[in-house]
C-alpha positions in Angstrom: -0.8 -69.0 30.9 1.0 -72.0 29.4 3.0 -70.5 26.5 4.8 -72.3 23.7 6.9 -70.4 21.2 8.7 -71.0 17.9 10.3 -68.9 15.2 12.0 -69.8 11.9 13.6 -67.9 9.1 11.8 -67.8 5.7 14.9 -68.5 3.7 18.7 -68.3 3.8 18.9 -64.8 5.3 19.0 -64.2 9.1 15.7 -64.4 10.9 14.2 -60.9 11.4 11.3 -62.1 13.6 11.6 -62.4 17.4 9.4 -64.0 20.0 9.6 -64.4 23.8 7.2 -65.2 26.6 6.7 -65.6 30.4 3.7 -67.2 32.1 1.9 -63.8 31.9 3.4 -62.1 28.8 3.9 -62.9 25.1 5.7 -60.7 22.6 6.2 -61.1 18.8 8.2 -58.7 16.7 8.5 -58.8 12.9 11.4 -56.8 11.5 10.5 -54.9 8.3 12.4 -55.9 5.2 14.8 -53.3 3.9 14.5 -54.6 0.3 18.2 -53.9 -0.1 17.8 -50.2 0.5 19.9 -48.0 2.8 18.9 -47.8 6.4 21.4 -45.4 7.9 22.2 -48.0 10.5 25.2 -50.3 10.7 23.6 -52.8 13.0 20.8 -54.3 10.9 17.2 -55.5 11.5 18.0 -58.8 13.5 20.1 -56.7 16.0 17.3 -54.2 16.2 14.5 -56.7 17.0 16.7 -58.5 19.5 17.5 -55.3 21.4 13.9 -54.1 21.3 12.5 -57.5 22.4 14.8 -57.6 25.4 14.2 -54.1 26.5 10.5 -54.5 26.0 10.3 -57.6 28.2 12.2 -55.7 30.9 10.0 -52.6 30.6 6.9 -54.7 31.1 8.2 -56.6 34.1 6.0 -54.3 36.2 2.5 -56.0 35.8 0.4 -52.9 36.0 2.3 -50.8 33.5 0.4 -49.7 30.4 1.7 -51.7 27.4 2.1 -48.5 25.3 4.2 -46.9 28.1 6.5 -49.9 28.2 6.9 -50.0 24.4 7.7 -46.3 24.3 10.4 -46.7 26.9 11.9 -49.7 25.1 12.0 -47.7 21.8 13.7 -44.8 23.4 16.2 -47.1 25.1 17.1 -48.9 21.9 17.5 -45.6 20.1 20.1 -44.6 22.7 22.1 -47.7 22.0 23.1 -46.5 18.5 23.3 -42.7 18.5 26.0 -42.8 15.8 23.5 -44.2 13.2 21.2 -42.0 11.2 18.0 -42.6 13.1 16.2 -40.0 11.0 16.6 -42.2 7.9 13.1 -43.2 6.7 14.4 -46.8 6.4 15.9 -47.0 9.9 15.4 -50.5 11.3 11.8 -51.0 12.4 9.4 -53.8 13.4 5.8 -54.7 14.0 5.0 -55.3 17.7 2.3 -57.5 19.2 2.0 -57.9 23.0 -0.4 -60.0 25.1 -0.4 -59.8 28.9 -2.5 -61.8 31.2 -3.7 -60.0 34.3 -6.0 -61.0 37.2 -9.2 -60.6 35.2 -8.3 -59.4 31.7 -5.9 -59.9 28.8 -4.4 -56.6 27.8 -3.2 -56.4 24.2 -1.2 -54.0 22.0 -0.8 -54.4 18.2 1.3 -52.1 16.1 1.1 -53.0 12.4 0.1 -56.3 10.9 1.2 -59.1 13.3 -2.1 -60.2 14.7 -3.3 -61.5 18.0 -6.1 -64.1 17.7 -8.4 -64.9 20.7 -10.2 -68.3 20.7 -13.5 -68.1 22.4 -16.1 -70.9 23.0 -17.9 -70.1 19.7 -15.8 -67.6 17.7 -12.4 -66.1 17.0 -11.5 -62.5 17.6 -8.7 -61.1 15.4 -6.9 -58.0 16.5 -4.6 -56.4 13.9 -3.5 -53.1 12.4 -3.7 -53.0 8.6 -3.0 -49.3 7.9 0.0 -50.3 5.8 -2.3 -51.9 3.3 -3.8 -48.5 2.5 -0.4 -47.1 1.5 0.7 -47.0 -2.2 -1.7 -49.7 -3.3 -0.7 -49.2 -6.9 2.8 -50.2 -6.2 1.7 -53.1 -4.1 -0.4 -54.3 -7.1 2.7 -54.0 -9.3 4.6 -56.5 -7.2 1.9 -59.0 -7.9 2.5 -59.0 -11.6 5.8 -60.8 -11.4 6.9 -64.2 -10.1 8.6 -64.2 -6.7 12.4 -64.3 -7.0 12.7 -62.6 -10.5 14.6 -59.4 -11.0 11.4 -57.7 -12.0 9.7 -58.7 -8.8 12.7 -57.6 -6.7 12.7 -54.2 -8.3 9.0 -53.7 -7.9 9.2 -54.6 -4.2 12.1 -52.1 -3.9 10.0 -49.4 -5.5 7.1 -50.1 -3.1 9.2 -50.2 0.0 10.9 -46.9 -1.0 7.5 -45.3 -1.3 6.1 -46.8 1.8 9.0 -45.5 3.9 7.9 -41.9 3.1 4.6 -42.5 4.9 6.0 -44.6 7.7 5.2 -43.2 11.2 3.3 -40.3 9.8 -0.4 -39.3 10.5 -1.3 -40.0 6.9 0.5 -43.3 6.7 1.1 -46.2 9.0 3.0 -46.8 12.3 5.7 -49.3 13.3 8.3 -49.5 16.1 11.4 -47.5 14.9 13.5 -44.9 16.5 11.2 -43.0 18.8 8.6 -43.8 21.5 5.9 -41.8 19.7 4.8 -44.8 17.6 3.8 -46.7 20.8 0.9 -44.3 21.3 -0.5 -45.0 17.8 -0.9 -48.7 18.5 -4.2 -50.7 18.7 -4.8 -51.4 22.4 -7.5 -53.0 24.4 -8.5 -55.7 26.9 -10.5 -59.0 26.8 -12.0 -60.7 29.9 -9.9 -63.8 30.8 -13.1 -65.7 31.3 -14.1 -65.3 27.6 -10.9 -66.8 26.2 -9.9 -70.5 25.8 -6.5 -69.7 24.1 -4.8 -67.0 22.2 -2.1 -66.9 19.5 0.3 -64.1 18.8 1.6 -64.3 15.3 3.8 -62.6 12.8 2.2 -62.3 9.4 4.5 -65.0 8.1 2.3 -67.4 10.0 -1.1 -65.7 10.0 -1.1 -65.7 6.1 -2.0 -69.4 6.2 -5.5 -68.2 7.1 -5.7 -64.6 6.0 -3.9 -64.7 2.6 -3.5 -68.3 1.5 -6.9 -69.3 2.9 -5.5 -72.8 3.3 -6.9 -73.1 6.8 -9.5 -71.6 9.1 -8.7 -70.2 12.5 -10.3 -73.3 14.0 -7.9 -75.4 11.9 -4.9 -73.3 13.0 -5.7 -73.6 16.7 -6.2 -77.4 16.2 -2.8 -77.6 14.7 -1.3 -75.6 17.6 -2.8 -78.0 20.1 -1.8 -81.1 18.1 1.6 -80.1 16.7 2.6 -77.1 18.7 4.0 -73.8 17.4 6.6 -75.4 15.2 3.9 -77.5 13.7 1.9 -74.5 12.6 5.0 -73.0 11.0 5.6 -76.3 9.2 2.1 -76.2 7.8 2.7 -72.7 6.3 5.9 -74.0 4.7 4.2 -77.0 3.1 1.5 -74.7 1.6 4.2 -72.3 0.3 6.2 -75.2 -1.2 3.2 -75.8 -3.6 3.6 -72.2 -5.0 7.3 -71.3 -4.8 7.0 -68.6 -7.5 4.1 -66.8 -5.9 1.8 -67.3 -8.9 -1.2 -68.5 -6.9 -0.5 -66.4 -3.8 1.5 -63.3 -4.8 3.8 -62.2 -2.1 7.0 -60.3 -1.4 9.1 -63.5 -0.6 8.7 -67.1 -1.4 8.7 -67.8 2.4 8.6 -65.1 5.1 10.1 -65.3 8.6 7.7 -66.7 11.0 7.0 -66.4 14.8 4.3 -67.9 17.1 3.4 -67.6 20.7 0.6 -70.0 21.6 -1.0 -69.1 24.9 -3.3 -71.6 26.7 -5.4 -71.1 29.8 -4.8 -73.7 32.5 
């Protein structure tokens, strides 16, 4: 593959997204917001995603290794790096994970939570994502949409939602993300797509995919055209331009005025 990558913070805080790629592998991580709540960890989300990303790339250096096995190993290795932290805290640093790997005949993919992988075919687009988090505490999610982004009321509503979500995180009745044990890797969405069917693919954090899925300011065809014409940075810039027209989240209710963004654009030679 020819892979171009980009990532950018959504505001003044450190970027909690992470992206890396090789000619056969693309990985995007999106660290979960803490909403100012305790995590039991002294390191923080940016540290966590950087450590998980590096260990994950190393774990998948063996081409035939199942993606879930590599992720499970990386999760256990990162947990071993900070045994002094309270890894049983429901808010322990965590992240979405999306992995795309090109083999001899197939793309293998793994998606854990809501950072999608989009495959461009000759006549359609296939979106692979994991939206189980959207089924959790929907009434509290709806409450966050009543207030303008950046207000005290909005921040408090988001904090209540995140606190409740944490109680269902990595449980059979809730949703799964990369956190402190390898178990979550085996609850990811996995599969394979024939290489011959794919013209290009995009691995995205939801800070980018929302241009299509939430804002509906572009189609997937538009997004892939932007990627070809302006690159990964150009697609992130397009998201920012749309968000600038609605800084208070009144047209498109959201948790932050601008979210961290990460893209890996993979083109077939």
